C-alpha positions in Angstrom: 27.5 25.0 43.3 27.8 28.5 42.1 28.9 29.0 38.6 30.0 32.1 36.7 27.6 31.2 33.9 24.6 31.2 36.3 25.7 34.6 37.7 26.2 36.0 34.2 22.8 34.9 32.9 21.0 36.1 36.0 22.7 39.5 35.9 21.9 39.9 32.2 18.3 39.0 32.7 17.8 41.0 35.9 17.1 37.8 37.8 17.9 37.1 41.5 18.0 33.6 42.8 17.9 31.7 46.0 18.9 28.1 46.3 17.4 26.2 49.2 17.1 22.6 50.4 14.1 20.4 51.4 14.1 21.9 54.9 13.7 25.3 53.3 17.1 26.4 54.5 19.0 28.8 52.2 22.1 27.4 50.6 23.1 30.2 48.3 21.7 33.5 46.9 22.7 36.3 44.6 21.7 40.0 44.9 19.2 39.1 47.7 19.5 40.2 51.3 19.0 36.7 52.8 21.5 34.8 55.0 22.7 31.3 54.4 21.0 28.6 56.5 18.1 31.0 57.2 14.5 29.9 56.5 13.6 31.1 53.0 10.0 31.6 54.1 11.2 34.5 56.3 12.1 36.3 53.1 9.7 34.8 50.6 6.6 34.6 52.9 4.5 34.3 49.7 5.4 30.6 49.7 3.9 29.9 53.1 1.3 27.2 52.6 3.0 25.9 49.4 5.5 23.6 51.0 3.9 20.4 49.8 3.7 21.5 46.1 7.3 22.7 46.3 8.6 19.4 47.7 6.5 17.6 45.1 8.6 19.3 42.4 11.2 16.5 42.9 8.8 14.1 41.1 6.6 16.2 38.9 9.0 19.0 37.9 6.4 21.6 36.9 7.6 24.9 38.2 5.5 26.9 40.6 4.9 30.5 39.5 3.8 33.5 41.7 3.5 36.7 39.7 4.0 40.3 40.9 5.6 40.0 44.4 6.8 43.3 45.8 10.3 43.9 47.2 12.2 47.1 47.7 10.0 49.3 45.5 10.0 46.8 42.6 7.8 44.0 41.4 9.2 40.6 40.6 7.8 37.4 39.1 8.7 34.4 41.3 9.3 31.0 39.9 10.3 27.9 42.0 11.9 24.9 40.3 14.1 22.0 41.4 17.4 20.5 40.2 20.1 17.9 41.2 23.7 18.6 41.8 26.6 16.4 40.6 26.0 14.1 43.6 22.3 13.7 42.7 21.2 15.7 45.7 17.9 17.5 45.3 17.8 21.3 45.7 15.2 24.0 44.9 15.8 27.3 43.3 13.6 30.4 43.5 14.1 32.8 40.6 12.9 36.4 41.0 12.8 38.3 37.7 12.5 42.1 38.1 9.6 43.6 36.1 10.5 46.4 33.8 7.6 48.6 35.0 4.6 48.4 37.3 1.4 50.2 38.0 2.3 53.4 39.9 -1.1 53.6 41.6 -0.8 50.1 42.9 2.7 50.7 44.2 1.5 53.9 46.0 -1.1 51.9 47.9 1.5 49.4 49.0 3.8 52.1 50.1 1.1 53.6 52.3 0.8 50.3 54.2 4.6 49.5 54.1 6.4 49.8 57.4 8.4 52.8 56.0 5.3 54.9 56.2 4.8 54.0 59.9 7.5 56.2 61.2 5.4 58.0 63.7 5.9 61.6 64.7 4.1 61.6 68.1 3.7 65.3 68.1 1.8 65.2 64.8 -1.5 63.7 65.9 -3.2 64.4 62.5 -0.5 62.5 60.7 -0.7 59.6 63.2 -4.4 59.5 62.8 -4.2 59.3 59.0 -1.8 56.5 59.1 -3.8 54.5 61.6 -6.9 55.0 59.5 -5.1 53.6 56.5 -3.8 50.6 58.4 -7.3 49.8 59.7 -8.4 49.2 56.1 -5.7 46.6 55.3 -3.8 45.2 58.2 -4.3 43.8 61.7 -2.5 46.1 64.1 -1.6 45.7 67.8 0.0 48.3 70.0 1.9 46.5 72.8 4.1 47.7 75.7 7.7 46.7 76.1 6.6 43.6 78.0 4.3 42.4 75.2 0.9 43.4 76.7 -1.7 44.9 74.4 -2.6 48.5 74.8 -4.7 49.1 71.6 -5.9 47.2 68.6 -7.5 48.3 65.3 -10.8 47.3 63.8 -9.3 44.7 61.5 -8.1 42.8 64.7 -11.6 42.9 66.2 -13.1 41.6 63.0 -10.6 38.8 62.5 -10.7 37.4 66.1 -14.4 38.2 66.5 -13.7 39.8 69.9 -14.6 43.1 71.6 -11.9 45.6 72.1 -11.8 45.2 75.9 -11.1 41.5 75.5 -7.6 42.4 74.0 -6.5 45.0 76.6 -3.8 44.0 79.1 -3.6 40.5 77.4 -0.2 39.3 76.3 0.3 39.3 72.5 1.1 35.6 72.6 -2.5 34.9 73.6 -3.5 35.8 70.0 -0.4 35.0 67.8 2.1 32.2 67.9 5.5 32.7 66.2 6.4 30.1 63.6 9.6 28.4 64.5 12.6 29.8 62.6 15.9 28.2 61.7 18.4 28.0 64.7 18.3 31.3 66.7 17.0 33.5 63.9 13.8 35.5 64.3 10.8 34.7 62.3 8.3 37.2 60.8 5.7 34.5 60.3 2.9 34.3 62.9 0.0 31.9 63.2 -3.4 32.8 64.7 -6.8 31.2 65.0 -9.7 33.2 63.5 -13.3 33.2 64.9 -13.9 29.8 63.2 -10.8 28.3 65.0 -8.9 28.0 61.7 -5.1 28.4 61.7 -4.2 31.4 59.6 -0.7 32.6 58.6 0.4 36.2 58.9 3.5 38.0 57.8 4.2 40.5 60.6 6.5 43.5 61.2 7.4 44.8 64.6 7.8 48.6 64.5 9.2 50.4 67.5 7.7 53.8 68.5 10.1 56.2 70.1 9.5 59.3 72.2 11.2 62.6 71.6 14.4 61.4 73.3 14.7 58.4 71.0 13.7 55.9 73.6 11.3 53.1 72.6 8.0 53.7 74.3 6.0 50.8 72.7 5.9 48.6 69.7 3.4 48.3 66.9 2.9 44.8 65.4 1.4 45.0 61.9 0.2 41.6 60.6 -0.8 41.0 57.0 -3.2 38.1 56.4 -1.8 35.7 53.8 -4.5 33.2 53.8 -5.0 33.8 50.1 -1.9 31.6 49.7 -3.8 28.7 51.0 -6.3 29.1 48.2 -3.3 29.3 45.8 -2.1 26.1 47.2 -5.4 24.3 46.8 -5.8 25.7 43.3 -2.3 24.4 42.4 -2.9 21.0 43.9 -6.3 20.7 42.1 -4.8 21.9 38.7 -1.9 19.5 39.1 -4.1 16.5 39.8 -7.3 17.0 37.7 -8.2 17.1 34.1 -9.8 20.4 33.1 -12.2 18.9 30.5 -13.8 16.1 32.5 -13.0 17.1 36.1 -11.5 13.6 36.7 -8.2 13.0 38.5 -5.3 12.9 36.0 -2.0 11.1 35.3 -0.3 13.0 38.1 -2.9 11.9 40.6 -2.7 8.3 39.2 1.1 8.2 39.9 0.6 9.5 43.4 -2.3 7.2 44.2 -0.5 4.1 42.9 2.7 4.9 44.8 0.6 5.4 48.0 -1.1 2.0 47.6 2.2 0.3 47.0 3.8 1.9 50.0 1.0 0.6 52.1 1.5 -2.9 50.6 -2.1 -3.0 49.3 -3.1 -5.5 46.7 -5.2 -3.8 44.0 -6.4 -4.0 40.4 -6.7 -1.5 37.6 -8.9 -1.4 34.5 -7.5 0.6 31.6 -10.2 1.9 29.1 -8.9 3.1 25.7 -11.4 4.6 23.2 -11.1 3.0 19.8 -10.4 5.2 16.8 -10.8 8.4 18.7 -8.7 10.3 16.1 -11.1 9.3 13.4 -14.0 10.7 15.4 -12.2 14.0 15.8 -11.5 14.1 12.1 -15.0 13.3 11.0 -17.0 15.3 13.5 -14.5 17.9 14.9 -12.7 18.4 18.1 -15.8 19.6 19.9 -17.5 16.2 19.2 -14.4 14.5 20.6 -14.6 16.6 23.8 -18.3 15.8 24.1 -17.6 12.2 23.8 -15.0 12.3 26.5 -17.5 14.0 28.8 -20.2 11.5 27.8 -18.0 8.5 28.6 -17.0 10.1 31.9 -20.7 10.4 33.0 -21.4 6.8 31.9 -18.4 5.4 33.8 -19.1 7.5 37.0 -22.6 6.2 37.1 -21.6 2.6 36.3 -18.8 2.2 38.8 -19.0 1.8 42.6 -18.4 5.0 44.5 -15.3 3.4 46.2 -13.6 2.9 42.8 -11.5 5.8 41.5 -11.9 6.9 37.8 -9.1 8.9 36.2 -8.3 10.2 32.8 -4.7 9.4 31.9 -4.4 11.1 28.5 -6.4 12.1 25.5 -8.4 8.9 24.9 -7.4 6.7 27.9 -9.1 6.3 31.2 -8.3 4.0 34.1 -10.2 2.7 37.1 -8.4 2.0 40.3 -10.5 -0.5 42.1 -10.8 -0.6 45.9 -8.0 -2.8 47.3 -8.8 -6.5 47.7 -11.8 -6.5 45.5 -13.0 -10.0 44.7 -11.9 -11.3 41.2 -15.6 -12.2 40.4 -16.5 -8.5 40.8 -13.6 -7.4 38.6 -14.4 -9.8 35.9 -18.1 -8.8 35.9 -17.2 -5.1 35.7 -14.8 -5.8 32.9 -17.3 -7.8 31.0 -20.2 -5.3 31.5 -18.0 -2.4 30.4 -18.0 -3.9 26.9 -21.8 -3.3 26.6 -21.6 0.2 28.1 -20.6 2.0 24.9 -22.8 -0.2 22.6 -25.9 0.7 24.6 -25.1 4.4 25.1 -24.0 6.2 21.8 -23.4 9.9 21.9 -26.4 11.9 20.4 -24.2 14.7 19.1 -27.0 16.6 17.4 -30.3 16.1 15.7 -28.6 14.6 12.7 -25.5 12.8 14.1 -25.3 9.9 16.5 -21.8 8.9 17.3 -21.3 5.2 18.1 -18.0 4.2 19.8 -16.3 1.3 21.4 -13.3 1.0 23.7 -10.7 -1.6 24.6 -10.3 -2.6 28.2 -7.4 -4.2 30.0 -7.4 -5.6 33.6 -4.1 -5.6 35.5 -3.2 -6.5 39.0 -0.6 -5.5 41.6 1.8 -7.1 42.2 1.3 -9.7 39.5 1.5 -7.4 36.4 3.7 -4.5 37.6 5.8 -3.3 40.5 5.2 0.5 40.3 3.0 3.1 38.6 5.3 3.7 35.6 5.5 0.0 34.9 1.7 -0.2 34.9 1.6 2.6 32.3 4.3 1.1 30.2 2.8 -2.4 30.2 -0.8 -1.1 29.6 0.3 0.9 26.6 2.0 -2.1 25.0 -0.8 -4.6 25.8 -3.6 -2.2 24.6 -1.7 -1.6 21.4 -1.1 -5.2 20.8 -4.8 -6.2 21.5 -6.0 -3.5 19.0 -3.7 -4.7 16.3 -4.7 -8.3 16.8 -8.4 -7.4 16.7 -8.0 -5.2 13.6 -6.1 -8.0 11.9 -8.9 -10.5 12.6 -11.5 -8.0 11.3 -9.7 -7.6 8.0 -9.2 -11.3 7.6 
């Protein structure tokens, strides 16, 4: 799988890469301290919570980007993409491009909470106190004995678990954190805990031994960094992938996903494609802003017109589609299709005090499995049939 060209390009561009499979097991890496067959999430814990969008790259092929991750005193931009080998097997590749410079002040803050700063000199109480105070601000910290029982916790732990300090003491660490299973016999640095609201939260944790003056381990410090912000990143990515920014409607990506899901469940369903007539002319005559307002105006009309169970999506610039609830009666579908024709005629866009924009659209009703076998075939057939219908109508108007 490895090629000299890939190594050369990565070396020249200061890029490290990790190739991994659908189970998130590492297949190959360059310039990265990660073992083959290990779980990539133990090294790139930033991708915890992004498993579904990563696996979805097989279909949608839009790389996932996570800027400014910190490794070994340097910042990297992380990008995850997918590819197939010569045997058509799907793999994923994580590129880490080293940044040429970074903000020193920010790096200094990170260093202060990095485990390298947690080398405690037990005879230096002032130094230990300063470190512990800094940790309190950023990380959940447990002091545990060699058997795993809690001796001390910091304020961040009290706040997260919504417990009093005495409720932690002499309890085993596993009462509060569960280790995420790692690949084979390897250790995992990913822990899961429930917060005060009983929500599962992911943490990246480091276990730091504290030794006495003779070098013997006296206790361990577990420092856990809350990475719940990755859940928000995951939700934002999913929303952005599946929604149109202008109208807020679900988009083509969501359409493909929804249709595939209906077909997998062997549901019979119908679609109504809605294509605005002469949309380009409206843009040219009134400007792009008017076109955007028209799209929003039509969205509001359709949302109000359709049943709540029906799903309205915007496929592309001037094309919408309605996915009707499965097994809807044909009479209902025909009535909706017929009434749609009057919707635009009775509701022009009042663009401003001087301009009222009238518009029409062409509709097309298709059914599964009569008119197509999958989502792509629906799109292909709809495009051809809408185009043909518009040409035939324009020809009649000119005759």
